[in-house]
N, C-alpha and C positions, 0 to 999 in steps of 0.2 A: 549678627540678628537683622532680619529685615523687618521693616515697618511701614512699607509701601502696602497700601491695600489692594492694588493691582495684582494680578496673578503673574507670577514668575515664567518667564519662558524655559523650556525643558533645556535649551542650550545654555542661557544664563544661570539657571540652576547647576548644572554640570561644570561650569566655567566656575563658579564661585566655591563649590565642594572640592574641586581639585587643590583648593588652596588651603584644604583644612584636614582636620583628622576625626571630625565628627558630624553627623547630621542628624535633625531631630525633626521629625515630621510631626506637624499637629492634626491636618485634616486631609489633606487630598492625597490621592494616590499615586505612586510612582512607578512609570513602566520598568520593565526588565533592564531596557537599554541604558536606564541611568546607572544601576549597578555595574554593567560592564564597562562603564566608562570611569568611574570614580572607585578603582579597585583598592585605592590607598587608605580609604576610610576605615577607621579602627572601632567606632561606636556608630551604630545606626539604630535609630529608635522610631518606630512609628505608632501612631494612634496613642499618643501621649496623653490623652485625655483620660486613659485609664489611669486610677490612682497609682497601682504598684509600679508601673513603667514610670510615671512620673516621678516618684519617690527615688527609683533607682537613678534616674537622669541627673538629679538632683545631688544625691551622694556622688554620682561620679564628678559633677562639677565642683563641690566642695574638697574632694579629693586633689583634684588638679589645682585647684586655688592652695590649697595647703602645702602640696610639693612646691608650688610657685614661691611661697611666701618662705619656705625654709632654703631654697635654692638663693634667694636675695638676700637673706639674712646671714648666709655663708660670704658674700661678697665684700 
């Protein structure tokens, strides 16, 4: 999660997203070149200001945390 109020450059965004499997965009449009660079993303959610998409994103995060908890419990 990025908390810096200044806009992120496209290069910095691509570099950060190459290290993750999900991207949730809140407001700004993303150019097509972004998606050509970060092909490993499994979850891409844009316009999360709509309630339905926000609910789905939250459910996905809950599912991931539940699986992580089960894995840790097996250790």
